[in-house]
A tleap script that builds the chain and sets N, CA, C and O, in Angstrom:
source leaprc.protein.ff14SB
mol = sequence {
  NMET GLU PRO ALA SER THR ARG GLU LEU ARG
  GLU GLU ILE GLU ASP ILE ASP ALA LYS ILE
  ILE ASP LEU ILE ALA THR ARG MET ASP ILE
  THR ASP GLU LEU ALA ARG ALA LYS LYS ALA
  SER GLY GLN SER VAL TRP ASP GLU THR VAL
  GLU LYS ALA ILE ILE ASP ARG TYR GLN GLY
  LEU CYS ARG GLU VAL ASN LEU THR HIE GLU
  GLU SER GLU GLN ILE ALA HIE LEU ILE LEU
  SER ILE SER LYS GLU ARG GLN LEU ARG ILE
  TYR ASN CGLU
}
set mol.1.N position { 61.564 -37.779 -34.950 }
set mol.1.CA position { 62.829 -38.478 -33.318 }
set mol.1.C position { 62.660 -37.541 -32.442 }
set mol.1.O position { 62.512 -36.335 -32.243 }
set mol.2.N position { 62.756 -38.750 -31.923 }
set mol.2.CA position { 62.261 -38.260 -30.624 }
set mol.2.C position { 62.795 -37.223 -29.498 }
set mol.2.O position { 63.991 -37.376 -29.748 }
set mol.3.N position { 62.784 -36.362 -28.533 }
set mol.3.CA position { 63.648 -35.747 -27.590 }
set mol.3.C position { 64.010 -35.994 -27.042 }
set mol.3.O position { 63.291 -36.576 -26.230 }
set mol.4.N position { 65.735 -35.930 -26.632 }
set mol.4.CA position { 66.331 -36.723 -25.577 }
set mol.4.C position { 65.758 -36.565 -24.170 }
set mol.4.O position { 65.258 -35.717 -23.430 }
set mol.5.N position { 66.014 -37.505 -24.202 }
set mol.5.CA position { 66.042 -37.381 -21.796 }
set mol.5.C position { 66.173 -36.535 -20.920 }
set mol.5.O position { 67.192 -35.864 -21.088 }
set mol.6.N position { 65.732 -36.332 -20.267 }
set mol.6.CA position { 66.583 -35.620 -18.849 }
set mol.6.C position { 67.727 -36.170 -19.084 }
set mol.6.O position { 68.790 -35.552 -19.155 }
set mol.7.N position { 67.615 -37.108 -19.189 }
set mol.7.CA position { 68.696 -37.783 -18.007 }
set mol.7.C position { 70.045 -38.029 -18.691 }
set mol.7.O position { 71.120 -38.065 -18.093 }
set mol.8.N position { 69.760 -38.301 -20.869 }
set mol.8.CA position { 69.802 -37.981 -21.400 }
set mol.8.C position { 70.930 -36.619 -21.653 }
set mol.8.O position { 72.034 -36.745 -22.183 }
set mol.9.N position { 70.371 -35.376 -21.157 }
set mol.9.CA position { 70.738 -34.107 -21.152 }
set mol.9.C position { 71.308 -34.451 -19.964 }
set mol.9.O position { 72.407 -33.932 -20.160 }
set mol.10.N position { 71.428 -35.159 -18.378 }
set mol.10.CA position { 72.760 -34.477 -18.134 }
set mol.10.C position { 73.639 -34.973 -17.797 }
set mol.10.O position { 74.409 -34.764 -16.859 }
set mol.11.N position { 73.567 -36.087 -18.978 }
set mol.11.CA position { 74.936 -37.039 -18.961 }
set mol.11.C position { 75.798 -36.482 -19.655 }
set mol.11.O position { 76.994 -36.499 -19.361 }
set mol.12.N position { 74.913 -35.424 -21.531 }
set mol.12.CA position { 75.710 -35.168 -21.751 }
set mol.12.C position { 76.364 -33.196 -21.653 }
set mol.12.O position { 77.106 -32.363 -22.174 }
set mol.13.N position { 75.176 -33.494 -20.347 }
set mol.13.CA position { 75.634 -32.411 -19.254 }
set mol.13.C position { 77.221 -32.501 -18.526 }
set mol.13.O position { 78.181 -31.730 -18.534 }
set mol.14.N position { 77.107 -33.117 -18.240 }
set mol.14.CA position { 78.594 -34.008 -18.027 }
set mol.14.C position { 79.615 -34.738 -18.430 }
set mol.14.O position { 80.717 -34.660 -17.886 }
set mol.15.N position { 79.421 -35.331 -19.181 }
set mol.15.CA position { 80.945 -34.671 -19.546 }
set mol.15.C position { 81.369 -34.001 -21.058 }
set mol.15.O position { 81.970 -34.478 -22.020 }
set mol.16.N position { 80.683 -32.477 -20.762 }
set mol.16.CA position { 80.901 -31.596 -21.118 }
set mol.16.C position { 81.871 -30.943 -20.038 }
set mol.16.O position { 82.725 -30.272 -20.618 }
set mol.17.N position { 81.976 -30.929 -19.015 }
set mol.17.CA position { 81.876 -30.412 -17.707 }
set mol.17.C position { 82.833 -31.049 -17.440 }
set mol.17.O position { 83.423 -30.470 -16.529 }
set mol.18.N position { 83.443 -32.133 -17.791 }
set mol.18.CA position { 84.833 -32.585 -17.558 }
set mol.18.C position { 85.080 -32.535 -18.291 }
set mol.18.O position { 86.262 -32.193 -18.297 }
set mol.19.N position { 84.458 -32.763 -19.826 }
set mol.19.CA position { 85.682 -31.459 -20.940 }
set mol.19.C position { 86.346 -30.386 -20.335 }
set mol.19.O position { 87.529 -30.250 -20.024 }
set mol.20.N position { 85.052 -29.399 -20.187 }
set mol.20.CA position { 85.270 -27.923 -19.562 }
set mol.20.C position { 87.168 -27.784 -18.603 }
set mol.20.O position { 88.214 -27.136 -18.649 }
set mol.21.N position { 86.334 -29.193 -17.665 }
set mol.21.CA position { 87.240 -29.023 -16.306 }
set mol.21.C position { 88.766 -28.855 -16.616 }
set mol.21.O position { 89.649 -28.040 -16.349 }
set mol.22.N position { 88.616 -30.268 -17.454 }
set mol.22.CA position { 90.176 -30.642 -18.366 }
set mol.22.C position { 91.161 -29.615 -18.625 }
set mol.22.O position { 92.339 -29.502 -18.286 }
set mol.23.N position { 89.973 -28.524 -19.670 }
set mol.23.CA position { 90.910 -27.871 -20.314 }
set mol.23.C position { 91.259 -26.681 -19.342 }
set mol.23.O position { 92.379 -26.172 -19.335 }
set mol.24.N position { 90.200 -26.254 -18.496 }
set mol.24.CA position { 91.154 -24.983 -17.252 }
set mol.24.C position { 92.430 -25.516 -16.975 }
set mol.24.O position { 93.470 -25.012 -17.399 }
set mol.25.N position { 92.348 -26.905 -16.006 }
set mol.25.CA position { 93.400 -26.884 -15.412 }
set mol.25.C position { 94.474 -26.907 -16.462 }
set mol.25.O position { 95.348 -26.067 -16.246 }
set mol.26.N position { 94.679 -27.760 -17.722 }
set mol.26.CA position { 95.703 -27.211 -18.752 }
set mol.26.C position { 95.726 -25.121 -19.242 }
set mol.26.O position { 96.627 -24.281 -19.251 }
set mol.27.N position { 94.935 -25.097 -19.413 }
set mol.27.CA position { 95.472 -23.103 -19.486 }
set mol.27.C position { 95.506 -22.891 -17.980 }
set mol.27.O position { 95.547 -21.690 -17.713 }
set mol.28.N position { 95.501 -23.730 -16.853 }
set mol.28.CA position { 96.351 -22.966 -15.493 }
set mol.28.C position { 97.779 -23.308 -15.339 }
set mol.28.O position { 98.680 -22.721 -14.741 }
set mol.29.N position { 97.763 -24.634 -16.169 }
set mol.29.CA position { 99.114 -25.205 -15.515 }
set mol.29.C position { 99.952 -24.420 -16.742 }
set mol.29.O position { 101.156 -24.260 -16.545 }
set mol.30.N position { 99.338 -23.890 -18.081 }
set mol.30.CA position { 100.315 -23.424 -18.918 }
set mol.30.C position { 100.469 -22.016 -17.998 }
set mol.30.O position { 101.697 -21.923 -17.987 }
set mol.31.N position { 100.180 -21.343 -17.545 }
set mol.31.CA position { 99.321 -20.127 -16.139 }
set mol.31.C position { 100.498 -19.739 -15.589 }
set mol.31.O position { 101.043 -18.647 -15.750 }
set mol.32.N position { 101.038 -21.027 -14.671 }
set mol.32.CA position { 101.929 -21.863 -14.298 }
set mol.32.C position { 102.970 -21.236 -14.731 }
set mol.32.O position { 103.602 -20.316 -14.213 }
set mol.33.N position { 103.163 -21.957 -16.025 }
set mol.33.CA position { 104.688 -21.634 -16.463 }
set mol.33.C position { 105.120 -20.848 -16.922 }
set mol.33.O position { 106.327 -20.659 -17.076 }
set mol.34.N position { 103.621 -19.716 -17.500 }
set mol.34.CA position { 103.856 -18.195 -17.782 }
set mol.34.C position { 104.444 -17.383 -16.147 }
set mol.34.O position { 105.224 -16.432 -16.096 }
set mol.35.N position { 104.061 -17.807 -15.427 }
set mol.35.CA position { 104.407 -16.867 -14.441 }
set mol.35.C position { 105.957 -17.239 -14.290 }
set mol.35.O position { 106.833 -16.389 -14.452 }
set mol.36.N position { 106.218 -18.518 -13.981 }
set mol.36.CA position { 107.822 -18.365 -13.729 }
set mol.36.C position { 108.698 -18.285 -14.529 }
set mol.36.O position { 109.872 -18.337 -14.162 }
set mol.37.N position { 108.229 -18.085 -16.292 }
set mol.37.CA position { 109.009 -17.844 -17.308 }
set mol.37.C position { 109.281 -15.487 -16.950 }
set mol.37.O position { 110.259 -14.753 -17.093 }
set mol.38.N position { 107.914 -15.239 -16.516 }
set mol.38.CA position { 107.946 -13.953 -16.324 }
set mol.38.C position { 109.017 -13.759 -14.992 }
set mol.38.O position { 110.140 -13.255 -14.990 }
set mol.39.N position { 108.374 -14.248 -14.069 }
set mol.39.CA position { 109.044 -14.259 -13.115 }
set mol.39.C position { 111.179 -14.547 -13.650 }
set mol.39.O position { 112.121 -13.989 -13.088 }
set mol.40.N position { 111.222 -15.032 -14.219 }
set mol.40.CA position { 112.823 -16.110 -14.626 }
set mol.40.C position { 113.333 -14.459 -15.001 }
set mol.40.O position { 114.347 -13.983 -14.489 }
set mol.41.N position { 112.637 -13.844 -15.775 }
set mol.41.CA position { 112.678 -13.074 -16.774 }
set mol.41.C position { 113.192 -11.644 -16.137 }
set mol.41.O position { 114.062 -10.925 -16.629 }
set mol.42.N position { 112.274 -11.343 -14.645 }
set mol.42.CA position { 111.929 -9.808 -13.975 }
set mol.42.C position { 110.573 -9.823 -14.531 }
set mol.42.O position { 109.937 -9.472 -13.537 }
set mol.43.N position { 109.673 -10.005 -15.500 }
set mol.43.CA position { 108.878 -9.337 -15.585 }
set mol.43.C position { 107.680 -9.303 -15.037 }
set mol.43.O position { 107.204 -10.226 -14.375 }
set mol.44.N position { 107.060 -8.107 -15.311 }
set mol.44.CA position { 105.113 -7.614 -13.940 }
set mol.44.C position { 104.856 -8.537 -13.773 }
set mol.44.O position { 104.774 -9.229 -14.788 }
set mol.45.N position { 104.559 -9.194 -12.477 }
set mol.45.CA position { 103.257 -10.288 -12.266 }
set mol.45.C position { 102.382 -10.666 -13.464 }
set mol.45.O position { 102.337 -11.725 -14.089 }
set mol.46.N position { 101.342 -8.934 -13.707 }
set mol.46.CA position { 100.260 -8.824 -14.225 }
set mol.46.C position { 101.030 -7.785 -15.384 }
set mol.46.O position { 102.181 -7.434 -15.641 }
set mol.47.N position { 99.164 -7.440 -16.092 }
set mol.47.CA position { 99.952 -6.264 -17.859 }
set mol.47.C position { 98.293 -6.191 -17.549 }
set mol.47.O position { 97.416 -7.054 -17.508 }
set mol.48.N position { 98.304 -4.711 -17.348 }
set mol.48.CA position { 96.484 -4.495 -17.862 }
set mol.48.C position { 96.170 -4.579 -18.935 }
set mol.48.O position { 94.986 -4.606 -19.271 }
set mol.49.N position { 97.255 -4.647 -19.833 }
set mol.49.CA position { 97.519 -4.259 -21.666 }
set mol.49.C position { 96.476 -5.816 -21.380 }
set mol.49.O position { 95.262 -5.618 -21.320 }
set mol.50.N position { 96.779 -6.702 -21.281 }
set mol.50.CA position { 96.908 -8.213 -22.300 }
set mol.50.C position { 95.641 -8.895 -21.466 }
set mol.50.O position { 94.817 -9.750 -21.791 }
set mol.51.N position { 95.865 -8.094 -20.176 }
set mol.51.CA position { 94.187 -8.620 -19.479 }
set mol.51.C position { 93.469 -8.109 -20.408 }
set mol.51.O position { 93.052 -8.823 -21.320 }
set mol.52.N position { 93.134 -6.495 -20.335 }
set mol.52.CA position { 92.420 -6.580 -21.001 }
set mol.52.C position { 91.579 -7.216 -22.793 }
set mol.52.O position { 90.427 -7.521 -23.101 }
set mol.53.N position { 93.236 -7.150 -23.763 }
set mol.53.CA position { 92.915 -8.299 -24.333 }
set mol.53.C position { 92.067 -9.393 -24.992 }
set mol.53.O position { 91.412 -9.763 -25.967 }
set mol.54.N position { 92.698 -9.727 -23.369 }
set mol.54.CA position { 91.662 -12.033 -23.264 }
set mol.54.C position { 90.780 -11.477 -23.105 }
set mol.54.O position { 89.885 -11.862 -23.857 }
set mol.55.N position { 90.313 -10.187 -22.060 }
set mol.55.CA position { 88.727 -10.253 -22.069 }
set mol.55.C position { 88.334 -9.506 -23.740 }
set mol.55.O position { 87.225 -8.982 -23.639 }
set mol.56.N position { 88.712 -9.383 -24.690 }
set mol.56.CA position { 88.211 -8.596 -25.307 }
set mol.56.C position { 88.345 -10.074 -26.388 }
set mol.56.O position { 87.455 -10.038 -27.238 }
set mol.57.N position { 88.901 -10.837 -26.465 }
set mol.57.CA position { 89.196 -12.164 -27.191 }
set mol.57.C position { 88.230 -12.731 -26.951 }
set mol.57.O position { 87.673 -13.349 -27.857 }
set mol.58.N position { 87.365 -12.710 -24.834 }
set mol.58.CA position { 86.568 -13.706 -25.005 }
set mol.58.C position { 85.173 -13.378 -25.030 }
set mol.58.O position { 84.285 -13.924 -24.374 }
set mol.59.N position { 85.025 -12.125 -26.117 }
set mol.59.CA position { 84.297 -11.379 -25.848 }
set mol.59.C position { 83.502 -11.149 -27.134 }
set mol.59.O position { 82.402 -10.697 -27.454 }
set mol.60.N position { 85.266 -12.006 -28.087 }
set mol.60.CA position { 84.455 -11.954 -29.599 }
set mol.60.C position { 84.103 -13.872 -29.780 }
set mol.60.O position { 83.387 -14.561 -30.506 }
set mol.61.N position { 85.042 -14.107 -28.701 }
set mol.61.CA position { 84.534 -16.080 -29.300 }
set mol.61.C position { 83.397 -15.509 -28.899 }
set mol.61.O position { 82.605 -15.051 -29.722 }
set mol.62.N position { 83.134 -15.459 -27.329 }
set mol.62.CA position { 81.622 -15.625 -26.745 }
set mol.62.C position { 80.616 -15.424 -27.338 }
set mol.62.O position { 79.692 -16.070 -26.845 }
set mol.63.N position { 80.230 -14.627 -28.464 }
set mol.63.CA position { 79.655 -13.661 -29.821 }
set mol.63.C position { 79.237 -14.128 -31.435 }
set mol.63.O position { 78.563 -13.758 -32.397 }
set mol.64.N position { 80.338 -15.434 -30.894 }
set mol.64.CA position { 80.188 -16.069 -32.142 }
set mol.64.C position { 79.587 -17.638 -31.427 }
set mol.64.O position { 79.628 -18.723 -32.007 }
set mol.65.N position { 79.110 -17.417 -30.203 }
set mol.65.CA position { 78.623 -18.420 -30.194 }
set mol.65.C position { 77.178 -17.876 -29.841 }
set mol.65.O position { 76.351 -18.675 -30.281 }
set mol.66.N position { 76.682 -16.993 -29.318 }
set mol.66.CA position { 75.627 -15.960 -29.141 }
set mol.66.C position { 75.985 -16.683 -27.671 }
set mol.66.O position { 75.408 -17.704 -27.295 }
set mol.67.N position { 77.132 -15.930 -26.817 }
set mol.67.CA position { 76.806 -16.605 -25.871 }
set mol.67.C position { 76.876 -14.310 -25.441 }
set mol.67.O position { 77.411 -13.529 -26.228 }
set mol.68.N position { 76.283 -13.913 -24.262 }
set mol.68.CA position { 76.016 -12.953 -24.210 }
set mol.68.C position { 76.937 -11.683 -23.875 }
set mol.68.O position { 77.809 -12.324 -23.289 }
set mol.69.N position { 77.208 -10.893 -23.837 }
set mol.69.CA position { 78.097 -9.891 -23.283 }
set mol.69.C position { 78.273 -10.210 -21.600 }
set mol.69.O position { 79.199 -10.969 -21.318 }
set mol.70.N position { 77.700 -9.843 -20.820 }
set mol.70.CA position { 77.360 -10.039 -19.809 }
set mol.70.C position { 78.175 -12.169 -19.676 }
set mol.70.O position { 79.136 -12.906 -19.454 }
set mol.71.N position { 77.069 -12.056 -19.959 }
set mol.71.CA position { 78.344 -13.507 -20.143 }
set mol.71.C position { 80.023 -14.230 -19.971 }
set mol.71.O position { 80.564 -14.926 -19.111 }
set mol.72.N position { 80.459 -13.625 -21.305 }
set mol.72.CA position { 81.506 -13.765 -21.450 }
set mol.72.C position { 82.802 -12.720 -21.067 }
set mol.72.O position { 83.978 -12.701 -21.429 }
set mol.73.N position { 81.889 -11.748 -20.031 }
set mol.73.CA position { 82.283 -10.813 -19.206 }
set mol.73.C position { 82.559 -11.558 -17.993 }
set mol.73.O position { 83.640 -11.350 -17.442 }
set mol.74.N position { 81.383 -12.772 -17.264 }
set mol.74.CA position { 81.365 -13.210 -16.240 }
set mol.74.C position { 82.784 -14.568 -16.854 }
set mol.74.O position { 84.012 -14.492 -16.800 }
set mol.75.N position { 82.235 -15.229 -17.172 }
set mol.75.CA position { 83.307 -16.045 -17.882 }
set mol.75.C position { 84.972 -15.547 -17.822 }
set mol.75.O position { 85.819 -16.080 -17.106 }
set mol.76.N position { 85.184 -14.528 -18.647 }
set mol.76.CA position { 86.365 -13.965 -18.581 }
set mol.76.C position { 87.208 -13.519 -17.098 }
set mol.76.O position { 88.433 -13.402 -17.104 }
set mol.77.N position { 86.540 -13.336 -16.087 }
set mol.77.CA position { 86.686 -12.747 -14.665 }
set mol.77.C position { 87.303 -13.914 -14.204 }
set mol.77.O position { 88.497 -14.134 -14.000 }
set mol.78.N position { 86.100 -14.794 -14.037 }
set mol.78.CA position { 85.887 -16.095 -13.111 }
set mol.78.C position { 87.757 -16.083 -13.702 }
set mol.78.O position { 88.741 -15.722 -13.056 }
set mol.79.N position { 87.698 -16.543 -14.927 }
set mol.79.CA position { 88.699 -17.229 -15.322 }
set mol.79.C position { 90.282 -16.735 -15.323 }
set mol.79.O position { 91.361 -17.291 -15.534 }
set mol.80.N position { 89.892 -15.530 -15.012 }
set mol.80.CA position { 91.536 -14.442 -15.133 }
set mol.80.C position { 91.763 -13.775 -13.498 }
set mol.80.O position { 92.261 -12.691 -13.196 }
set mol.81.N position { 91.189 -14.877 -12.580 }
set mol.81.CA position { 90.813 -14.527 -11.011 }
set mol.81.C position { 91.726 -15.438 -10.926 }
set mol.81.O position { 92.868 -15.445 -10.467 }
set mol.82.N position { 90.901 -16.403 -11.558 }
set mol.82.CA position { 91.688 -17.859 -10.558 }
set mol.82.C position { 93.664 -17.688 -11.070 }
set mol.82.O position { 94.622 -17.946 -10.342 }
set mol.83.N position { 93.698 -17.043 -12.918 }
set mol.83.CA position { 94.544 -17.393 -13.616 }
set mol.83.C position { 95.732 -16.061 -12.659 }
set mol.83.O position { 96.890 -16.419 -12.444 }
set mol.84.N position { 95.297 -14.706 -12.211 }
set mol.84.CA position { 96.135 -14.159 -10.691 }
set mol.84.C position { 97.102 -15.020 -10.521 }
set mol.84.O position { 98.242 -15.413 -10.768 }
set mol.85.N position { 95.428 -15.196 -9.613 }
set mol.85.CA position { 95.893 -15.583 -7.361 }
set mol.85.C position { 97.230 -17.340 -8.592 }
set mol.85.O position { 98.445 -17.420 -8.413 }
set mol.86.N position { 96.779 -17.904 -9.166 }
set mol.86.CA position { 98.084 -18.900 -8.838 }
set mol.86.C position { 99.231 -18.279 -9.589 }
set mol.86.O position { 100.338 -18.809 -9.694 }
set mol.87.N position { 98.867 -17.044 -10.137 }
set mol.87.CA position { 100.504 -16.453 -10.572 }
set mol.87.C position { 101.151 -15.979 -9.457 }
set mol.87.O position { 102.151 -16.556 -9.031 }
set mol.88.N position { 100.678 -14.943 -8.905 }
set mol.88.CA position { 100.740 -13.708 -7.861 }
set mol.88.C position { 101.109 -14.679 -6.819 }
set mol.88.O position { 101.599 -14.185 -5.803 }
set mol.89.N position { 100.893 -16.756 -6.882 }
set mol.89.CA position { 101.169 -17.687 -5.421 }
set mol.89.C position { 103.028 -17.622 -6.256 }
set mol.89.O position { 103.892 -16.951 -5.692 }
set mol.90.N position { 103.252 -18.156 -7.163 }
set mol.90.CA position { 104.206 -19.161 -7.370 }
set mol.90.C position { 105.391 -17.303 -7.573 }
set mol.90.O position { 106.502 -17.216 -7.051 }
set mol.91.N position { 104.648 -15.944 -8.530 }
set mol.91.CA position { 105.634 -14.992 -8.119 }
set mol.91.C position { 106.456 -14.796 -7.397 }
set mol.91.O position { 107.653 -14.700 -7.668 }
set mol.92.N position { 105.674 -14.655 -5.798 }
set mol.92.CA position { 106.123 -14.784 -4.210 }
set mol.92.C position { 106.220 -15.594 -4.229 }
set mol.92.O position { 105.164 -15.764 -3.621 }
set mol.93.N position { 106.817 -17.295 -4.492 }
set mol.93.CA position { 107.683 -18.604 -3.767 }
set mol.93.C position { 109.586 -17.982 -3.785 }
set mol.93.O position { 110.475 -18.702 -3.328 }
savepdb mol mol.pdb
quit
């Protein structure tokens, strides 16, 4: 079997990137709904215990697919940072 060409590999990466962005957009839509629900019920905008649980979950998921601890931290913190910003914006409207 012939190895994939760089063009084919780049096309695969492009397809995966599109799926990742779609999933992140869906997650952010749900984050927005969560912020509105928290605001309506008088809950605080952010819970450090929940944040820790999310980071732990990311670490476990990343470990399962052989991503490093550092990579899992980067991924979790980036997504959580965007989520926090969106929730704060909605919460302060």
